[in-house]
N, C-alpha and C positions, 0 to 999 in steps of 0.2 A: 614637469611631472607627467608621467605616463598614465593615461586613463583608458580603460576599455569598458564601455557601458553597454550592457545587453538589454534589449527590450523585445517584447513580443510574446513572451511566455503566457501561459494561462491554462484553463481547463477546456478540453475539447473532447467530443465523443469519438469513439472508434470510427475510423474511416474519414475523419475530418482532416483539416489542414491548419497549419500555423506557419507564420513567417517570422523568424527571429532575425534581429538586426544587432550588430555590434559596431558602435561608433568609437573610433580610436582618436586620441589626441596625444600630443607630446612625442610622437615618433614620426619618422619618415615612412608613412604607411606603405608606399608603393614598393619598398624594398623588403618588406617582411612577408614571410609565409604566414597565412592565417588559418586557424583551425577552430573547429567546434568539437568540444568534448562533452561527455555527460557522465553523471555519477548518481548512483542510488545508494542509500545508507547500507553500510556493510559490504559494499563491493568496491572494487578498484575503479578509478576513473578510466574511461575508454574513449579512444578517438572515434568520432562520428564521421567527420569529413575534413578535408584539408585542401587549401588552394595555395599554390606557390605564387611568387611574384610574377611569374610568366603565365599565370592562369592555368597551370596544370592541376588537375583535381584528382583526389582519390577518396574512396568511401569504404567504410566497413561493410562487410557483405550483407548484413541484416538490413541496411538502409538503402543499398544501391538500387536505383530504379524508383525509389520513393522520395528520396531527399535530393536537393540540389543546392550546392554551395556556389556562391558567386561573390564578386567584389566590385566595388565602384571606387576606384582610386581618386576620383574627383571629389568624392564625399567622405573619404577615409572610413569607409563602411564595408563590412562583410555581412553577407546574408546567408540564412539557411532556410530554404523553402522546404517544408515538411508536408508531404501528402500521404494519404492512406495511413494515417497514424494508427498505431496499435497500443494496447495497454502496456506492452513491454517497452514502449518508447518513453514511458514515464520516468523522469529523472530531472535533476538540475543540470541545465545546459550552460556551459561556460565557453567563453571566447578566449582564444590564445593567439598571441603574436610572437613569432619566433624568427630568430636568425641563428640557424643551427650551427653554422660555421664558427660563430662567436660565443655560443652557449648562452644566448640571450633569450629569455622567455618572460612574457608579461601575461597576466591573467585578469579577466574581468571577475565580477562578483558572482555572476551566475543568475540564471532566471529559471523558475520552475515551470516545467511542462508536465501536465497531468492529463492522461488519456483515460477517460472513464465514462461509462454510461450512467 
């Protein structure tokens, strides 16, 4: 059974930092591309950052330079370090494991990030 479990969300003031973690089980983690997505009510889910199995990364423009995605294949975990947080970053953040060639996608349950003073 595949499980993706996100932790690290919470309430933070503008300008603060959070580190999200996503621990995967039930998959061969090292061969999957991993992504962080976010969604707010009434809006489409959007890709925040993605890291491939060879550690190539990409970011949406609004977070580039503030967020860093990384992975530790020895721990089957992907991270999202979020710095200089803004109220617009408030959303539910979800972890995704993907093998695009085979149309395989797995999702975590999500963790709430709220940026507010």
